C-alpha positions in Angstrom: 15.6 15.7 -40.5 12.7 14.7 -38.5 11.7 16.7 -35.4 13.8 15.3 -32.4 11.9 12.6 -30.2 10.7 13.6 -26.9 10.4 11.2 -23.8 6.8 10.8 -24.5 7.5 9.5 -27.9 10.1 7.1 -26.4 7.3 5.6 -24.2 5.1 5.1 -27.1 8.0 3.0 -28.8 8.3 -0.5 -27.7 11.3 -2.0 -28.6 13.6 -5.4 -27.9 16.1 -4.6 -25.3 18.8 -7.6 -24.5 18.5 -8.7 -20.8 22.2 -8.5 -20.6 22.0 -4.5 -20.8 19.4 -4.3 -18.3 20.1 -4.0 -14.4 18.0 -3.4 -11.2 18.8 -0.4 -9.7 18.4 0.9 -6.2 15.3 3.4 -7.3 13.2 0.3 -8.3 10.6 0.3 -5.1 10.0 -3.4 -5.2 12.1 -5.1 -2.6 9.9 -7.9 -1.1 8.7 -10.9 -2.9 9.8 -10.2 -6.7 10.7 -13.9 -7.0 7.3 -15.0 -5.8 5.2 -17.0 -8.3 7.4 -16.5 -11.4 6.6 -19.6 -12.9 2.8 -18.7 -13.0 3.8 -15.2 -14.4 6.3 -17.1 -16.8 3.3 -19.3 -18.3 1.0 -16.0 -18.7 3.6 -14.4 -20.9 4.1 -17.8 -22.9 0.2 -17.9 -23.4 -0.6 -14.5 -23.8 2.8 -12.5 -24.5 4.3 -9.9 -22.5 1.1 -7.3 -22.4 2.8 -4.6 -20.3 6.5 -3.9 -21.6 8.9 -2.9 -19.0 10.1 0.4 -18.2 13.6 1.8 -18.3 15.5 4.6 -17.4 17.9 6.2 -20.0 17.7 6.4 -24.0 17.8 3.6 -26.7 21.1 2.8 -27.7 23.1 3.8 -24.7 23.3 0.8 -22.4 23.3 0.0 -19.9 19.8 0.6 -18.7 18.2 0.5 -15.6 14.9 -0.9 -14.9 12.1 1.3 -13.3 9.4 -1.1 -13.3 8.7 -4.5 -14.2 11.1 -6.5 -12.1 9.2 -9.8 -12.1 8.5 -9.7 -15.7 12.4 -9.1 -16.0 13.1 -12.0 -13.7 10.7 -14.5 -15.4 12.4 -13.9 -18.8 16.0 -14.0 -17.3 15.3 -16.8 -14.9 12.8 -19.0 -16.4 11.8 -18.4 -20.0 15.9 -17.9 -20.6 14.7 -15.3 -23.4 17.6 -13.1 -24.7 15.5 -9.8 -25.0 12.5 -8.1 -23.5 9.9 -5.8 -24.7 10.5 -2.4 -23.4 9.9 1.4 -23.5 12.1 4.0 -22.4 11.6 6.7 -19.9 14.6 9.2 -20.8 16.8 10.9 -18.3 15.1 10.9 -14.8 16.5 12.1 -11.6 16.3 9.6 -8.4 13.2 10.8 -7.2 11.8 11.2 -10.5 12.6 7.2 -11.1 11.2 6.3 -7.8 7.8 8.1 -8.1 7.3 6.4 -11.6 8.5 2.8 -10.6 5.8 3.3 -7.4 2.9 4.6 -9.9 3.7 2.0 -12.2 3.6 -1.1 -9.6 0.5 0.7 -7.5 -1.5 0.7 -11.2 -1.2 -3.0 -11.3 -1.9 -3.4 -7.8 1.4 -6.0 -7.5 3.3 -4.1 -5.0 3.7 -5.6 -1.3 2.4 -2.9 1.4 5.7 -2.6 3.0 7.5 -1.8 -0.5 4.7 0.9 -0.8 5.3 2.2 2.8 8.9 2.8 2.2 8.8 4.3 -1.0 5.8 6.5 0.2 7.7 7.6 3.3 10.8 8.5 1.5 8.9 10.9 -1.0 7.1 12.3 2.1 10.4 13.1 3.7 11.9 14.2 0.5 9.1 17.1 0.5 9.5 18.3 3.5 6.9 16.1 5.3 4.5 17.6 2.6 1.6 14.9 2.5 -0.2 16.9 -0.3 3.0 17.1 -2.4 3.1 13.2 -2.4 -0.6 13.0 -3.2 0.0 14.9 -6.1 2.8 13.0 -7.2 1.2 9.6 -6.5 -2.3 10.0 -6.9 -2.7 8.1 -3.4 -5.2 9.5 -1.0 -4.6 11.5 2.1 -5.3 9.1 4.2 -3.5 6.1 2.4 -0.4 8.2 2.6 -0.7 8.9 6.3 -1.4 5.2 7.1 1.5 4.4 4.7 3.9 6.8 6.7 2.4 5.6 10.3 3.6 1.8 9.0 7.0 2.5 8.0 7.7 4.9 10.8 5.8 3.6 14.2 4.7 -0.1 13.2 7.5 -3.0 14.8 8.9 -5.2 12.5 6.6 -7.8 13.7 3.6 -6.0 13.2 4.8 -5.4 9.5 5.6 -9.1 9.4 1.7 -9.8 10.9 0.4 -7.3 7.9 2.3 -9.2 5.0 1.4 -12.4 6.4 -2.4 -11.1 6.4 -2.8 -12.3 9.9 -3.9 -8.8 10.9 -5.6 -5.8 9.1 -4.0 -2.5 8.8 -7.1 -0.9 10.7 -6.0 -3.3 13.5 -2.6 -2.1 13.8 -3.8 1.4 13.9 -5.8 0.7 16.3 -3.3 -1.1 18.3 -0.9 1.8 18.2 -3.4 4.5 19.2 -4.8 2.5 22.2 -1.3 2.1 23.4 -0.4 5.6 22.9 2.9 4.7 21.0 3.8 1.8 23.5 4.7 -0.7 21.0 5.3 -3.6 23.3 1.8 -2.7 24.7 0.5 -2.6 20.7 1.7 -5.9 19.7 0.1 -7.3 23.2 -3.4 -5.9 22.0 -3.0 -7.0 18.3 -2.0 -10.5 19.8 -5.1 -10.4 21.9 -7.3 -9.0 19.0 -6.1 -12.2 16.9 -6.8 -14.6 19.6 -10.2 -13.7 20.8 -11.6 -11.8 17.5 -13.6 -9.0 19.1 -16.4 -7.2 17.2 -15.8 -4.1 15.5 -17.6 -2.1 18.3 -15.3 -3.7 21.0 -12.4 -2.8 19.1 -13.8 0.8 19.0 -13.5 0.7 22.7 -10.2 -0.9 22.7 -9.2 2.5 21.4 -11.2 4.4 23.5 -10.0 3.1 26.7 -6.6 2.6 25.6 -6.5 6.4 24.9 -8.2 7.5 28.1 -6.0 5.2 30.6 -2.4 5.6 29.7 -1.0 3.2 32.3 -3.4 0.5 31.8 -2.0 -2.7 30.6 -2.9 -4.4 27.4 -5.0 -7.1 29.3 -6.9 -4.5 31.4 -7.6 -2.4 28.2 -8.9 -5.3 26.2 -10.9 -7.1 29.3 -12.5 -3.4 29.9 -13.5 -3.4 26.0 -15.1 -6.7 25.6 -17.3 -6.3 28.8 -21.2 -6.7 27.9 -22.5 -3.6 27.0 -25.9 -2.7 26.2 -26.3 -2.1 22.1 -29.0 -1.4 19.9 -28.5 -2.6 16.2 -30.3 -0.5 13.5 -31.1 -2.4 10.0 -31.0 0.1 7.3 -31.7 -0.8 3.8 -29.0 1.3 1.4 -29.9 1.5 -2.4 -27.2 0.0 -4.6 -25.1 3.1 -5.3 -24.6 3.5 -1.7 -23.9 0.0 -0.9 -21.2 0.4 -3.4 -20.1 3.4 -2.0 -19.5 1.7 1.4 -17.8 -1.1 0.1 -15.3 1.0 -1.8 -15.1 3.4 1.3 -14.4 0.4 3.6 -11.5 -0.8 1.4 -9.9 2.4 0.4 -9.8 3.8 4.2 -9.1 0.1 5.8 -12.1 0.4 8.0 -15.0 -2.0 9.0 -18.5 -1.1 7.9 -19.7 -0.8 11.2 -17.0 1.7 11.9 -17.5 3.6 8.8 -21.5 3.6 9.6 -20.9 4.6 13.1 -18.8 7.6 12.1 -20.5 8.9 9.3 -23.7 9.1 11.1 -21.8 10.6 14.2 -20.1 13.3 11.8 -23.7 14.0 10.0 -25.7 14.1 13.4 -22.9 16.7 14.9 -23.0 18.8 11.8 -27.0 19.1 12.4 -26.4 20.0 16.1 -27.8 16.7 17.4 -24.4 15.9 19.0 
């Protein structure tokens, strides 16, 4: 008799599992747009095969199996391909927290999880770990800043703000600015977002929106915005960056949800401060 298989062995062994033996449980982090563009996914699977097996909780031979990751792949097989089976691997016995973490990480690695779903899952883990951001970072690999951003959106953004983010009508950076400038007056924050969407202020003007909003708590959204877009004397400095720095700036702006001008201003300000010039 050979050695007992471990969960790691199960994750390497791909099996054909009946769709009828699989169900989508509460631990799957995807709640939004699961059925979006299933036709395209099904066409890709027909052409290239299922490149990434779905991941199931439990052990082979003991159905039913809970789906941890691969919900859209499962639905494409079920609704469009009408396939009786799907390729799957098993993750073994997992707690609810372990299932949620695996589902979150699997989806993040494939960059196909809607922002709101991620925010919900990250905030759940944050609370489960006693509001320890470092613990969430270690479990998911997400940066501390991204974790804080997800928590802010889940706990402080209004449903309308989340909807605007989902529709990509506003950026995460602008939502954060509006909340800061309004000092958590969320009605005022929504009004500031509306003004930003309508008038498209520059990066410097957006910085001033935050500055004025934080210094004038009783000011209305309109007065904050008008003050921020008043003409100011500004001097633009053109700097030629080597390729490696340009690539680093692009990565940083995407990772930190900041605009290039804002990132450059902050980086220069921090350096000048450390050197004693500010």
